[in-house]
Every structure is written in C-alpha cells, then in structure tokens.
N, C-alpha and C positions, 0 to 999 in steps of 0.2 A: 504493500500500500504506500509506503514511503517512496519507493522507486517511481510509482505512478504519479504521486504528487510532485516529486522533483522534475519529472519529465514535463508535466503540465506547466510548471513555473518557468521553464526555459523560454516559453512564449508569452510570459506575463507582461502586460502593458497597463496594469492597474494604476500606476503613477508615473510621472515623467522620468524617474530614475532609470528606467529601462533603456532610454536613448543613449546613455553613456556607459553602460555596464559592459564589461568584458565577459563576466560569468555571473550566474546566479550563485550565491554563496548559501548553499542549502543546509549542510550539517556535517558533522564529523563524529566519530565514536560509534558506540554500539546502540542499535535500536532496542536492545534488550536491557539496557542499563537501568539501574534503579535511581540514578541521579541524572537530571537534565540541567545543563548550564545554558542560560540565555544571556547573551551579550547585547550590545547596542546595535551595531551595524558593521558591515565589512569595511575594512580599510583598503589601501592600495594593494598590499600583498595578498590579502584575501580575494580581492577582485581579480587579480592575476591567476591565482591558483584554484579558486572556487571552494576553498576550505576556510572555515572560521578560525580565528586566533592562530595565525601562522607568523605574524610579524613580531616585533620586539615584545609587545604586550603578551602575545601568545607564548613566546619562549619563557617569559617570566611566569605566566600561568602554569606552564608545564613543570617548572621548578617547584612551585608551591604544591601542585598536585602530587608530585613525586615525594616531597617531604611529608605530605599527609598520608602517604601510602595508597594513593589512588592512581589507577592506570587510565590515562586519557582515552585509549582505544577500547578498553573493556568495561570500565566502571562509569563512564559518562557518555551522554549523548549531548552534543554541543550544537546550538543554533543561535541565531540573532533575532532581534525584534523585527528587522527588515532584511531582505535578501539581496539588495543591491546597494552599492556604495554611493553615499551622498557626495556631491562635489566637495573637494578639499577636506574630506573627512568631517564635515560639519555634523552636528546632532540631527537626527531625523526629525522632520516636521511632524506635527500631529496627523496631517493628512497622509503622509507616507506610512506612518505606523498603522493607521486605520486600514489603509490599502493592503497591508501585509498581515494584519492581525488574524484573519481567518486561516491563513496558511500556517501560522505559528500554532494556533489552537488545534488544527488538524494534526500537526506533529506531536503535540502534547497528548492528544487523544489516542494516537496510534502507539506511542512509546509507553504511555502509562507509568511515568516515573513515580517513585515514592517521595522524592524531594526535587524541587526545582531551585537551583541557585540563580538568583537575580543578580547578575554581574554588572554593578554600576547603577547610577541614578536613572538612566534612560530605561533600562529593563525594569527596575523597581517601579518607576512611575507608570509603566504599562500595565502593571498588575495591582499595585496598591494605590488607590485613588486619593489618599489623604495628601493634599497639596502642602501641608505643613511638615510632612515627614521628610527628613533629609537622609541621605545614605549614611551619614555618620551616626545618626540616632537609630536608624533601622537595622544597620548591619549586625549580623549575629543573632537577631531575634527571629522567632519562628512565627509565621503567619499561615493561615489556612487558605487553601485553594479548593476547588471542587474535588469530589470523590476522595477526600481525605489526604490529598497531596499537600505536602508542606512546602511553603515558600520561605527561602532564607536569602535576604539581601547580603551581598558582600561588596567590598571595594573592587573597582575595576582594576585590572593589572596595569592599565596605562597610568592610573593615578599612583600606583605603587612604584612605577618607574621613576617618579619624582620624590619618593619617600624612601630614603636610604637607611634610616635608623633601624637597628635590629633590637632596640631596647624593648623591654616588657611594656605592653599596652600601647605601643606605637603601631601605625597601620600595618606594617609587615607582620608583626607578631600577632595582631588581631586576625589577619587573613588566615594565617596558619591555624589558629585556634578555631576559627569559623569552619574551615575545611575539615578539621578533625571532628567537630561537632556534627557536621553534615554527614560525614562517613558513618557515625553512630546512628543518626536519624534514619539513614537509608538501610541500616542493618547490614553493613558490609564488614 
C-alpha cells in the first residue's frame, strides 16, 4: 500500500512545490517499525536523493539514534510533513502542509506506529494545535494521537547542529534522553 501511495505522489500537483522538485521525498526505514519520525520538509540533499534526513541534520540524527540504541532502517519509519522541498529550505506554508496532510495521514494509517516522534516545531504544530506551545516546552512530553498512538515532540537535528554543549539538560543531552524514553514507549 505504501508503494502504491509513493507511486501516486510522483505525479502530485496539489501545491506549487511540484514545479521545482527533483524527487518526491517519501520515506525511509521500515514500514513495520513501531516508531515513526516526522520531520519538517526535504532539504536540498533530500530533494536530490528522494530520502529524508540525509544531509548534515540527518547525519546528526543518525548519531543520536545510534547512541539511543535505535536502528534507523529497522526501528523507524521516517517521513516529513510535506514531500517536496520548499524554495531555499524555507518553512512550509500552511497551504503546503494542508496539501500534503492527507498523504502523511495515509502513511501513519498504513504503518500503525506505537509512537510518533514530532521532529521540530513544524511537525509538532501539524499535530498539536495549541499555538502557545513551543518545542522547548513540549519536547519530551507525551501526547495522545488517534488509536492510542503516542506523540512525542523532540528538537530538530538542525537546531542541535547549532547547540554544541554536551552538559546535562542542554539540548543535546535532552535529545538523547527523549530518544531513550521513546524507545521504552515503543516497547523496543
């Protein structure tokens, strides 16, 4: 079913982003994963390869996953809120997110994860509608989604690229703690 959806999206024209894309950035990882990670939008490297989280932020994400004892290809299914790269890596517009929302929901419904990691503010805002909630306040907390699926916001790895401290309770330390908690929530 995921292959069929991916094939359909290759011809998607639901928003203007299709005009400049090189590739649909559909997903990576295992469709049988208990953890789904949802990011913001593809960047330049992702647009070239058609795979989410392959640039600098993706490499850092991989390091954190490894430290938490999670295997990107086996333990996670990775997607983005939108499937095409916005110009100059800008944040997706509300219209672009709405145009792609149904596709993301279909992915969630097919994968049926136990836990969804909302990676960064854009992904968090797509699921948690509280406008006063910031990623700093929400990260590490568990929210409910449909069918008992847990939502856990975490810092986006691109933010962590600018946060170098390894001290306790600094963003990098909190990211590792969040991933370890998510691993337990997913019963891995």
